[in-house]
C-alpha positions, 0 to 999 in steps of 0.5 A: 183873903175874903170878907164873909160876904157870900156871894151865892149858894152853888150846889155839888153836882159830884165829888170824886175821891183822890188820893190828896183828899176830894175833888168837889164839883160845884154848879155856880152861876156867878161866881165862875164869873172871871174864875181862873184855874188855881183861884181860891174860892171859899167853899162854905168859908173854906178856902179852895183852890180851883184845878178844872173849871167846865162852863159853870162847874168849879172844881175845887180840891179839898186835901184831907187835913182839911176835911178832917177838920170842917164839915166838907167830909159830911157834904154829899152830892146836890147839897148846897155851899155858901161860895165867895171868890177871893177879895179884889184889891180895889173892892169894897171890905163889907164883912171883916177879915176871913181867911178861910182857914177853919178853926173846926167845926160849931154844931147847931142848937137850934135857929129860932125866928123872930118875924124874918130874922132868926137867932141862932144858937151854936155850942163849939169847943173850948179851944175855938170859945176862948178866942170868941167875944160879945160883938165880935165878928165871927165867921159862920159857912164862911158868912160873917157875923157878930156874936151877940151874945157868948156864954161857957161854949154858946155863941148866940148870933142875930141873923137878919133875914136876907143873910137866911134867904142868901145863904145855906144858913136857912136850911140849916138843923139843929144838930147840923154841924158848920164850919166855924173862924174865929176873928184873926186879931184874936190869935194875934193879941193871944201870941203878942200877950201870951208870947211863949208857952213858958212865959206867964202874962205877968212875966210879959208885963213886967218885961214890957214895962208896965 
């Protein structure tokens, strides 16, 4: 589990295709400290396992299904990616519950600056938009953010200066795709309320006696 507080920006130093998918080698400074083989690392919000460590270079495996659902298949050598180590049990919970399980990608429409801050607008699919609410939590490229507004399939997020400086959002441009993970709580609520696809909301309410 992660918090959505990016620890550093890593640089992709190599990409190797294999039968399972792709192996990304990433140069780090902080995230490599204390990391062991098999540990989970969030790479642009995607939970990947460390399969090799060579000093300050971590190699992580992305399977084909992950490549199909995320922006990882678009990554090139020298690209910069957001990195976060899995949360320690005794660590501070500074963001929100982030699994590293990407729901899909969104397309960046604009990033308009107001001083050193920015307002990010992203277009997402209907399947993703249904889990997003105004003032709710959302993870974009591994960053825990708060939804400022949502209209149909367009979401608006305010981004503070330190986030633009310490993550790769500050170098993204219109048209780029970003990894989106919605709040896990919304999915649990949907499961509890809707239940089986054959049951309607009204039927569930009657069953519960409300």
